[in-house]
C-alpha positions as CSV (number, residue, x, y, z in Angstrom):
1,M,0.0,0.0,0.0
2,I,1.4,3.4,-1.0
3,R,0.8,6.1,1.5
4,P,1.1,9.8,0.6
5,A,3.8,11.7,2.2
6,G,2.6,13.9,5.0
7,R,2.9,17.7,4.7
8,A,1.2,18.7,7.9
9,L,4.1,20.8,9.2
10,G,4.7,22.7,5.9
11,P,7.8,24.0,4.1
12,G,9.0,26.0,7.1
13,A,9.6,22.9,9.1
14,G,11.2,21.2,6.1
15,A,13.6,24.1,5.6
16,F,14.6,24.0,9.3
17,A,15.2,20.2,9.1
18,V,17.5,20.7,6.1
19,L,19.4,23.5,7.9
20,L,19.9,21.3,10.9
21,A,21.1,18.4,8.7
22,S,23.6,20.8,7.1
23,V,25.0,21.7,10.5
24,L,25.6,18.0,11.2
25,W,27.2,17.5,7.8
26,G,29.5,20.4,8.4
27,T,31.2,18.5,11.2
28,T,32.4,15.6,9.0
29,G,35.6,17.3,7.7
30,T,36.7,18.2,11.2
31,A,35.8,14.7,12.5
32,A,37.9,13.1,9.8
33,T,41.0,15.0,10.9
34,F,40.9,13.0,14.2
35,A,41.6,9.8,12.2
36,P,44.5,10.8,9.8
37,Q,45.5,7.1,9.3
38,V,42.1,6.3,7.7
39,G,42.0,7.0,4.0
40,P,39.2,9.1,2.3
41,L,37.7,6.0,0.6
42,A,37.4,4.2,3.9
43,I,36.0,7.2,5.7
44,G,33.4,7.7,2.9
45,A,32.4,4.0,2.7
46,A,32.1,3.8,6.5
47,A,30.1,7.0,6.9
48,M,27.6,6.7,4.0
49,G,27.7,2.9,3.8
50,L,27.0,2.1,7.5
51,G,24.6,5.1,7.8
52,G,22.7,4.0,4.7
53,L,22.3,0.4,5.9
54,L,21.1,1.7,9.3
55,Q,18.5,3.8,7.5
56,A,17.3,0.8,5.6
57,L,17.2,-1.3,8.8
58,V,15.2,1.3,10.7
59,A,12.8,1.8,7.8
60,G,12.4,-1.9,7.1
61,R,8.8,-2.1,7.9
62,R,7.9,0.9,5.9
63,I,9.9,-0.4,3.0
64,A,8.0,-3.7,3.1
65,Q,4.7,-1.8,3.1
66,V,5.5,0.0,-0.1
67,R,7.6,-2.6,-1.8
68,A,5.2,-2.8,-4.8
69,G,5.7,1.0,-5.4
70,L,9.4,0.7,-5.0
71,V,9.6,-2.2,-7.4
72,A,7.5,-0.3,-9.9
73,Q,10.0,2.6,-9.7
74,W,13.2,0.5,-9.5
75,R,15.0,2.7,-12.0
76,I,14.7,5.8,-9.8
77,V,15.8,3.7,-6.8
78,L,18.8,2.4,-8.7
79,V,19.8,5.9,-9.9
80,G,19.5,7.3,-6.3
81,G,21.4,4.4,-4.8
82,S,24.2,4.8,-7.3
83,G,24.4,8.5,-6.5
84,V,24.6,7.6,-2.8
85,A,27.5,5.2,-3.4
86,L,29.5,7.5,-5.6
87,Y,29.0,10.7,-3.5
88,P,31.1,9.9,-0.4
89,L,34.0,8.5,-2.5
90,A,34.2,11.6,-4.5
91,F,33.5,14.0,-1.6
92,Y,36.1,12.7,0.9
93,T,38.7,12.3,-1.8
94,S,38.1,15.9,-2.9
95,M,38.6,17.1,0.7
96,H,41.8,14.9,0.9
97,L,43.3,16.5,-2.2
98,A,42.0,20.1,-2.2
99,G,41.6,20.6,1.6
100,V,38.6,20.4,3.9
101,A,37.2,23.8,3.2
102,A,37.8,23.9,-0.6
103,G,36.5,20.3,-1.1
104,T,33.4,21.0,1.0
105,V,32.7,24.3,-0.7
106,V,33.0,22.9,-4.3
107,S,31.0,19.8,-3.6
108,I,28.1,21.4,-1.8
109,G,28.3,24.7,-3.7
110,S,27.9,23.0,-7.1
111,A,24.9,20.9,-6.0
112,P,22.2,23.6,-6.2
113,L,23.1,24.3,-9.9
114,A,23.1,20.6,-10.6
115,S,19.7,20.2,-8.9
116,A,18.3,23.2,-10.8
117,L,19.4,21.7,-14.1
118,I,17.9,18.3,-13.2
119,E,14.6,19.8,-12.2
120,R,14.5,22.0,-15.3
121,I,15.4,19.2,-17.8
122,V,13.6,16.3,-16.2
123,D,10.7,17.8,-14.3
124,R,10.2,20.9,-16.5
125,R,10.1,23.0,-13.3
126,R,10.5,26.7,-13.6
127,L,12.9,28.4,-11.2
128,S,11.6,31.4,-9.2
129,R,13.4,34.7,-9.0
130,R,13.7,34.3,-5.3
131,W,15.5,31.0,-5.7
132,M,17.8,32.5,-8.3
133,A,18.6,35.5,-6.0
134,G,19.3,33.2,-3.1
135,A,21.4,30.8,-5.2
136,A,23.4,33.8,-6.5
137,L,24.2,34.9,-3.0
138,G,25.1,31.4,-1.9
139,L,27.3,30.6,-4.8
140,A,29.1,34.0,-4.4
141,G,29.7,33.1,-0.8
142,T,31.0,29.6,-1.6
143,V,33.3,31.1,-4.3
144,L,34.8,33.5,-1.7
145,L,35.2,30.6,0.7
146,C,36.9,28.5,-1.9
147,A,39.2,31.4,-2.9
148,A,40.2,31.9,0.7
149,A,40.9,28.2,1.2
150,A,43.0,28.2,-2.1
151,A,45.0,31.2,-1.0
152,R,45.7,29.7,2.4
153,G,46.6,26.3,0.8
154,G,48.9,28.0,-1.8
155,S,50.8,29.8,0.9
156,V,51.3,26.6,2.9
157,T,51.8,23.8,0.3
158,G,53.3,25.7,-2.6
159,A,52.8,25.3,-6.3
160,G,53.6,21.6,-6.2
161,S,50.1,20.8,-5.0
162,A,48.4,22.6,-7.9
163,R,47.6,19.3,-9.7
164,Q,46.1,17.8,-6.5
165,T,44.0,20.9,-6.0
166,V,42.6,20.7,-9.6
167,A,41.9,17.0,-9.2
168,G,40.2,17.7,-5.8
169,V,38.0,20.4,-7.4
170,G,37.1,18.1,-10.2
171,L,36.0,15.4,-7.8
172,G,34.1,18.0,-5.8
173,L,32.1,18.8,-8.9
174,V,31.4,15.0,-9.3
175,A,30.3,14.9,-5.7
176,G,28.0,17.9,-6.2
177,L,26.4,16.2,-9.2
178,T,25.9,12.8,-7.4
179,Y,24.4,14.7,-4.4
180,A,21.9,16.4,-6.6
181,V,21.1,13.1,-8.3
182,Y,20.2,11.1,-5.1
183,A,18.4,14.1,-3.7
184,W,16.3,14.3,-6.8
185,A,15.6,10.5,-6.8
186,A,14.5,10.5,-3.2
187,H,12.3,13.6,-3.8
188,R,10.8,11.9,-6.9
189,L,9.9,8.8,-4.9
190,I,8.3,10.9,-2.1
191,T,6.2,13.0,-4.5
192,R,5.0,9.8,-6.2
193,G,3.5,8.5,-3.0
194,I,6.4,6.7,-1.2
195,V,6.6,7.8,2.4
196,S,9.8,9.8,3.2
197,R,11.3,7.2,5.5
198,A,10.8,4.3,3.1
199,A,12.1,6.4,0.1
200,M,15.3,7.4,2.0
201,G,15.7,3.9,3.4
202,A,15.5,2.3,0.0
203,V,17.8,4.7,-1.8
204,F,20.4,4.8,1.0
205,G,20.2,1.1,1.8
206,L,21.0,0.3,-1.8
207,G,23.9,2.8,-1.7
208,G,25.1,1.3,1.5
209,L,25.1,-2.2,-0.1
210,L,27.2,-0.9,-3.0
211,L,29.7,0.6,-0.6
212,V,30.2,-2.6,1.4
213,P,33.0,-4.0,-1.0
214,V,34.8,-0.6,-0.7
215,L,34.6,-0.7,3.1
216,L,35.9,-4.3,3.2
217,A,38.8,-3.4,0.9
218,T,39.9,-0.2,2.6
219,G,38.5,-0.2,6.1
220,A,41.2,-2.0,8.0
221,P,42.6,1.2,9.6
222,L,39.1,1.9,11.1
223,V,39.6,-1.0,13.6
224,A,43.3,-0.3,14.2
225,S,42.5,2.0,17.2
226,W,39.6,3.1,19.3
227,T,39.9,6.7,18.0
228,N,39.6,5.6,14.4
229,A,36.6,3.4,15.3
230,G,34.9,6.2,17.2
231,V,35.3,8.6,14.3
232,G,33.8,6.0,11.9
233,L,30.8,5.4,14.2
234,Y,30.3,9.1,14.7
235,M,30.3,9.7,11.0
236,A,27.8,6.9,10.4
237,L,25.4,7.7,13.2
238,V,25.3,11.5,13.5
239,P,26.0,13.3,10.2
240,M,24.9,10.5,7.9
241,F,22.1,8.6,9.6
242,T,20.6,11.5,11.6
243,G,21.4,14.1,9.0
244,Y,19.8,12.2,6.2
245,V,16.7,11.4,8.2
246,L,16.3,15.2,8.7
247,F,17.1,15.7,5.0
248,G,14.4,13.2,3.9
249,F,11.9,15.0,6.2
250,G,12.7,18.2,4.4
251,L,12.5,16.8,0.9
252,A,8.9,15.8,1.6
253,R,8.1,19.5,2.0
254,I,10.4,21.6,-0.2
255,P,11.7,21.3,-3.7
256,V,15.1,19.7,-4.4
257,S,16.6,22.9,-5.6
258,T,15.7,24.7,-2.4
259,A,16.9,21.8,-0.2
260,T,20.3,21.7,-1.9
261,T,20.6,25.5,-1.8
262,L,19.9,25.5,1.9
263,S,22.6,22.9,2.3
264,L,25.1,25.6,1.4
265,L,25.2,26.2,5.1
266,E,27.4,23.1,5.4
267,P,30.6,24.6,4.0
268,A,30.2,27.7,6.2
269,V,29.8,25.4,9.3
270,A,32.8,23.4,8.1
271,A,34.9,26.5,7.8
272,V,33.9,27.7,11.3
273,F,34.7,24.3,12.8
274,A,38.0,24.2,11.0
275,V,38.8,27.6,12.7
276,L,37.5,26.7,16.2
277,V,38.5,23.1,16.5
278,V,41.3,22.3,14.0
279,G,43.0,25.8,14.4
280,E,42.9,26.8,10.8
281,H,43.0,30.5,10.0
282,L,40.2,32.0,7.9
283,P,41.0,35.3,6.2
284,V,38.5,38.2,5.8
285,L,37.6,36.9,2.3
286,G,36.4,33.7,3.9
287,W,34.3,35.4,6.5
288,T,32.7,37.6,3.8
289,G,31.8,34.4,2.0
290,I,30.1,33.1,5.2
291,V,28.1,36.3,5.5
292,L,26.9,35.9,1.9
293,V,25.9,32.2,2.6
294,I,23.9,33.4,5.6
295,A,22.2,36.0,3.5
296,C,21.3,33.3,1.0
297,L,19.7,31.3,3.7
298,G,17.7,34.3,4.8
299,V,16.4,34.9,1.3
300,L,15.2,31.3,1.0
301,T,13.8,30.7,4.5
302,V,12.1,34.0,5.4
303,P,8.5,33.5,4.6
304,S,7.2,35.7,1.8
305,R,4.1,37.9,2.3
306,P,1.1,35.8,1.3
307,L,-1.3,37.1,-1.3
308,R,-4.6,38.5,0.1
309,A,-7.1,35.8,-0.3
310,P,-10.7,36.6,-1.1
311,R,-13.0,37.0,1.9
312,R,-14.8,33.8,2.8
313,V,-18.5,33.7,3.4
314,T,-19.5,32.5,6.8
315,A,-22.9,32.2,8.5
316,G,-24.3,35.5,9.7
317,T,-22.2,37.6,7.3
318,P,-23.5,39.2,4.2
319,S,-22.4,37.6,1.0
320,P,-19.6,39.6,-0.8
321,M,-20.8,38.4,-4.1
322,P,-22.7,40.9,-6.2
323,R,-26.4,40.7,-6.2
324,R,-28.2,39.3,-9.1
325,P,-29.6,42.1,-11.2
326,R,-33.3,42.5,-11.1
327,P,-35.2,42.1,-14.3
328,P,-36.5,45.3,-15.7
329,R,-39.9,46.2,-14.5
330,R,-42.6,45.3,-16.9
331,L,-45.0,48.2,-17.5
332,R,-48.5,47.3,-16.9
333,T,-50.5,48.1,-20.0
334,V,-54.1,48.9,-19.8
335,P,-56.1,47.8,-22.8
336,P,-57.9,50.6,-24.6
337,P,-61.6,50.8,-23.9
338,T,-63.7,48.9,-26.3
339,A,-65.4,51.2,-28.7
340,R,-69.1,51.0,-28.6
341,P,-70.9,51.0,-31.9
342,A,-72.9,54.2,-32.5
343,D,-76.7,54.0,-32.2
344,E,-78.3,53.7,-35.5
345,G,-81.4,55.3,-36.4
């Protein structure tokens, strides 16, 4: 039985859930620095693989209830699961090559444009002026953050890391595209009647299964120490499992392009954590980028003034509808008196 996704809480709650998920995602780069012996492929496979399998396990009953609908839309599930499997491999390798801030900025900053193109081409959805204004602010902020990270990296690592930085940026673009793909797939399932938990569980469960071989091949350092194991468990349970439960809640209430644009908060959070926890230095250019990202979130989340609805008619109130025009008064005609014949004679 396919049950429609609930929308009782509305788009405001959906936007808040995506913002909260973005805050959790913003901690992943900093958390990964506590396990430097673990490679980016192992970190990505552990975080998204274990988190995805846990989502499928928790949503198992819901998935069983809507399995007929999922089987009927298996192509969308396969596309979404493939995106889930490819995203963490590209994302964490991008951070490893280009740096935490630059990799996060490119990966998340390119996702709104990819989502907008997917919605425009596949769903024929028109983009609002408000979204374009918010996306412009957010992308400008992410570009400034990326420039600040590149300037800081260039002053530390020198020109020898230029090829690594370019490769990291390229993988960041791949990560942004795959992020947009699995977000679109989950949203498509939800709008076609699959409940949010089942849609996210199916897509992320399939992605987790695809990541199991990668985890088995590269995950030995995760069990080499308690610190490494703790980092892997944190990544799987908090940013990935909890974060994507919140993200699925939001996808049931707001468009994909809006959700991915709101997730631009993630690189700003990652930059702040890098400064406060890791001890990195963020120049004025980077802080300006964070301000622009916050402005973008304000444009997209502040409710617009609703249009004035027509007054509803209730009992005891006069109807606002115009009265029915009266028919013209019919003049009463009096028949002329009958002429009497003249007396003859």
